[in-house]
N, C-alpha and C positions, 0 to 999 in steps of 0.2 A: 400547485406548487408542491404537492406531496406532503408526507407526514414529517419531513425533517424539521427539526427545530432550527430557528434562525441562529446561526453560529456567532452573530455579533449583535448584542443587545445594548447599544449605547443610544445615540440618536437613531431614529428609525431610518433604515436604508431603503429607499424606494427607487425603482428603475428610472423615474423621471429625473432624479438627482444625479444619476451616473452619466457622465459625459466625458468626451475625450478632449484633451488639450492639444492644440496645434492643428495642422492640416493633415487629414488622412483620406485615403481613397475610399469610395463608397463601399467597395468590397470588404475592406478592413473594418469599416464601421458595422457592416452586417455581421462579420465574425465576432465583433465585440458583443453584440446583443446575444448571439447564439451562445457564446462562452459564458457570459454573465448569467444568463438564464440557467445554464447547466450548473454553474457554481452554486447559485442560490437554491435551485431545486434538488440537485443531486448531492450537494455537500462536498464536492471535490472538483479539482481542476481537470478539465478534459485533456486527454493526452495530446491533442493537436495544439493546445494553447502555447503560443510562442515557439512551437517546434522544439520544446526542451528535450523530449524523449528521456533517455536515461542519463544524459549529461547535463551538468549545470551550465547555465549560460554565462557569457562574458559580461563584464561590467556594462558595456555599451548596450547589450541586449536587455539587461535588467532595467536600465534607465529608460530605454525605449518602451518596454512593456509597462513600466510604472506610469508613464505618460498615457499609454494606451488605456489603462484602467481608469483614467480620469484623475489621477493624483494632481492636485493643483500646485505644481511647482512654481508657477508664476515667475516672479523676478529671480527665483532661485534655480531656474532650469539649468543654468550653467554651473551654479555653485555646488549642487548636490553631488554630481559625479566627482567633482574636485575634492569635496570633503570626505567622501567615502574612500577615494584613492589615497588621500593623506593619512587617514586612519589606518588603512591596511599597510601602507608603506612604512609608517612609523612602528607598527607592531612587528613587522618583519625585521626591523633593525634592533629590536631588543635582544637581550641575552637569551638565546634559545636553549642553552645547555641545562637540562633539568633531568638528572638521572631517574630513569624508570617512570617519568611522568606520562609517557605515551607507550610504554611497553605493555600493551594491553591486547595483544592479538588473541589470546585465549579466553578473554572475558566473554561470558554469555550475557546477552542483553535481554532484559525482561521487556514485555510489552508495555508495562506501566511501571514508573519509578518515581518515588518522592523521597528526597534526601531527609525529610523530617522523620520518615518512618525507618529509614536505614540507620540514622544516628539519633535515636530518640533523646539521648542525653544532651544533644546540641539543638534540638528542635526549636526551642525558644529563640535562639540566636538566628537560626536559618530563616524563620518566618517573620522576623522583625522588619516591618516596612518603614524605614526612615522617611521623613518628609524633607525634601531638599529646599522647600520654601521658594522664595523668589530667586534663589541662586541657581545658576545653570551648572550645578555641581554633580550631575548624575554620574559622571565617570569616577569622581572622587568617592561618592557614597557607595557605588558599586564595588570598587576595589576594597574599601575599608570593610564593607559588610562581608564580602567574599573572604577576605583575609581572616576576619573574626571566626567565620564558620570553619575554615580549614585549620585554624589554630586549635579550636575546640576538638575537631575531628582527629587531628594528628596527636593531640594530647590525651586521647581517649576520654574526653569529657572533663578533664581535670582543670582546664582553663576555659572558663565561660565568660569572657569579658568582651564587651563591645569595644571596637578600636576606633580611635578618634578621626572621624572625617573632618572635623574642624581643624585639627593640627595638619592633616594632610593637605587641606585646602589652603591654609594660611601660610604654610612653610614650603610647600612644593607644588602649588597649583594656583588657581584663581577662582573667583566667584563669578565674574562678569562674562567670561569667555566660555564657549562651547569647545572645550579643549580636547586634545588627543588622549585616548585611553592609555597610551604608552607612558604618559607623563606621571600619573600617580603610581603606575606599576613600577617604573624605574625608581621612584622615591621610596617605595616600600622595600625594594631590594637594597638600595645603596645607603639609605638613611634610617628608615623605619619610623613607626609612629607609636605613641602611647595609647593608653585606654581612654575612652570617652563615650558617654552615652548620647542618645538622640536628644533633641531639644526638650527642655523642661523649664517651666516658668518659675520654679522656685528651687532652692538648694536642697530641699529635703528629698526630691525625686531625681536629682542629678547624680550621676555616678561616674567614676573614672577620673582620670587626670585632666583631660581637656574636653569637656562636653561640647556638643554642637550648639551654636548660638543663633542660627538663623531661624526665625519663627516660622511655623507651619502656615500654609495658606491653602485656599480652595483652588485646586487645579482644574476642576470640571466646569464646563459651560452649562451643564444641566444637573446640578447637585440635587440629590434626593435624600441622602443620609443626613440626619439632623446634625451630626458632628461636622459634616462637610459644609452644610449651610451656615453654620455658626462662624466659619472662618472667613476672613477677608479674601476677596478674589486675588489670585496671584498676579503680579505685575513683573514680568521678566525684564522690563525696561528699568526697573528700580536700580539705581546706581549705589553700590556700596563703596565706601572708602576702602582702599587696599587693606586687606586683613593683616594684622601684625602677628608675626610668628612668635608665639610665647616662649619665654626662656625658663618658665617654671609652670607648674600645674595651675590652671585657672580655677579649679574646684577647691575652695578653701578647706574642705573637710576630707579631701583625699589624703590618705596617710603616707603615700610614697612621694619621693622626689621625681621630677621629670626624667632625669638621667638614669633612674632605676626602673623605668617603666616602658622601655622601648621594645617593640617586636618588629623583626625584619624577615622578609622572605629570603630564603637561601637562593632561590632561583625563580625566574619568571619566564613565561613562554606564550607564544601565539599558538592557538589551535588552528591548523590549516583551514583556509576558507573552503566552504562547501563540504566539509568533512563532518556530516551529521553523526556518523557512527563514532568518530573520535570524540566528538563533544559528549555523547552519551557515555562512552567508556571512561572518559576522564571524570565526569560527574560521579559515576558508579564507584570508581576507585578512590578518588581524592576529595570529592565534595563539590559544592556549587562552583560555577564558572561565571564569567562576566561576558556579556554580549551587547553590541550596539545595533540600533536599527534606525531607519529613516522615520522620524515621528511626524505624523499628520494630526490635524486638529481632532479628527474623530476618535483617536485613541484617548483623548482627555475625557471623553464621555463614556468610556468603557464601564460596564457594570458587571457583566458575567458572560459566560459562554466562551467560544474560541474567537479571538480577534483576527480579522482579516480585512485589509484596507480595500474598500470598494469604490473609492473616488470622492468621498465627502471630505471637504475641508482642505485648507492650504498646508503646505509644508511648514514646520516650525523649526526643527533642528535635528541633530543626531542625539538620540536618547540612549543612555546605557542602563542596563538592568542586570539582575542576577538570575541565572537559570538554575533551578533546583531540581528539575525532573522533567518527565515527559509522559505522554499517554495517548490514547485514542478514544474519541468520543463520537459515537454514531459514524464510524468509519473515517472520521476526520482526525489526522494526527496533530498533536499540539506539543508545544513546550510549556512547562509550568514555570512561571517566573515571579520574581519579587520586584516591584517597581518602587520608586522613591517619591510617591505622592502622598504618603501617609496611610494609616489604616482605615480612613473613611472612604478612600477611593477604591474602585474595583471590588474584588472579593477579599475584603479586609486587607487591602494593599497588594494582593496577589492577582495574577491574570493568567490566561491561557492564550497562546499565540500560535498561529498556523505554522506547522513544522514540515520540513523536508524539501521545500522548494526555494529556500533562501529568500523567503518573503520579506521585502523591504530590507534586504541585506543582513538579516539577523544571523545567518550562518556564515557571514563574511568577516565581521569584526568581533572576534572571539579570543579570549585570553584568560590566563590564570597564573597563580604562583604557588610555591610550596615552601613550607617551613622545614 
């Protein structure tokens, strides 16, 4: 297998576990083995794989290749394409006018970039990995977290406040549904949200106007971190009563009133699908962005390295994350991201994700906003 390090170190990936879903011709099955061996041994996708060449594939081609790699879509085989299409369609309908947001033709792109190093005064906010808990609120947390980063960056580090995912979820979103990324983005533009910290069990460590109230949980099937092991396993079937939109700050020690504490985007925008360079340029100029991808069970067990789905585990949902940079590791390109499974998961809440081939649609569902 050569000297390349295994680029995914979660549950052990072995060839006997990789299998195709559906009916495929023998020739295509042979190609699967050839390509997967190339991927694992050489650390890159062969140019013949899915005949992608220099062009990005259509949605139908991506879905077909997702099944081909053994992704267990199961009962969701018809739902996944529909969910991705709904996400993309809704993003295209949002207000796209954002002056200078993508006027980036002359920007020179570095090989490696980390927003924490670019804006050191905002690094603490940028790397904070909220824990969504049992709530399917990743789109909300991604937007609130990205907004806090960009508020800090646009203010030259003078405003270093976490923004309230709790308020955004209670007043403009929901906890039970895996909703559209466009919904919290629209709310951030038209209404705005106050400050609010991640979950804390006591008032002494809570901050901001409306802190997050959903308790952390263990998202991994194979926890090794003591902090992860100490948490109750997540149960995404947990039913929450509809969250009540607060009319005043829920943090009793916060000095401001709710109506004095709102922050709103001036504009929101989609970053065109398959536009890896535009994603990079926007991060470089404006700060972290939000992206969605098709979440399979193996991602829950991510520990370190560059994640790439090889066919283990069933489909779960669309997960939204924050992209804060990019790089190349042993010739394999990656996005550097912040997930919302808490700091006990992954690399202190961060992860690296295979970049440049729209893997699991991560370069399809992308957006941001500006103050």
